[in-house]
C-alpha positions in Angstrom: 37.4 7.3 64.0 37.3 8.7 60.7 41.2 8.3 60.6 41.6 5.5 62.2 38.9 3.5 59.8 40.8 4.6 56.7 43.3 2.9 56.3 41.5 -1.7 56.3 38.8 -0.2 53.7 41.9 0.9 51.4 42.8 -2.5 52.8 39.9 -3.6 52.1 39.3 -2.2 48.7 42.7 -2.5 47.0 42.7 -6.8 47.9 39.0 -6.7 45.9 40.4 -4.8 43.4 42.7 -6.7 42.9 41.4 -10.0 43.2 38.5 -9.1 41.1 40.8 -7.7 38.3 42.9 -10.6 38.1 39.5 -13.1 38.2 38.2 -11.1 35.3 41.7 -12.2 33.6 41.0 -16.2 34.0 43.1 -16.7 37.7 41.1 -19.1 39.7 40.0 -17.7 42.7 41.9 -18.3 45.6 45.3 -16.5 43.4 43.3 -14.2 42.8 42.3 -13.8 45.8 46.3 -14.4 46.8 47.7 -11.5 44.0 44.6 -9.1 45.5 45.8 -9.3 49.3 50.0 -9.5 47.0 49.0 -5.5 45.9 47.3 -4.4 49.2 50.5 -5.3 51.3 52.7 -3.7 48.3 50.7 -0.2 49.4 50.6 -0.5 52.5 54.3 -1.1 53.1 55.0 1.6 50.7 52.4 3.9 53.1 54.4 2.7 56.0 57.9 3.1 54.7 56.6 7.2 53.4 55.4 7.7 57.2 59.1 5.7 58.7 60.9 8.3 56.4 58.3 11.4 57.8 59.3 9.9 61.0 62.3 10.5 60.8 62.8 14.0 58.2 60.7 15.4 61.6 62.6 14.0 64.4 66.1 15.5 63.0 64.3 19.0 62.6 62.7 19.1 65.9 66.4 18.0 67.1 67.6 20.6 65.4 65.6 23.8 66.2 65.8 22.7 69.8 69.6 23.2 69.8 
């Protein structure tokens, strides 16, 4: 359960932090929220790509070990 809560808390933390930074820089509230969301989605996409590459590496390693 702890591992499952890591992703959403990271996402919300990044969203809030980026939105607050954009708001402090003078962006309108809706624009600041959009900036925060975009930053959080970029990080989530990077994590997903890293996970996908890791799965390919491990699958390939298992395939070579079984032959």
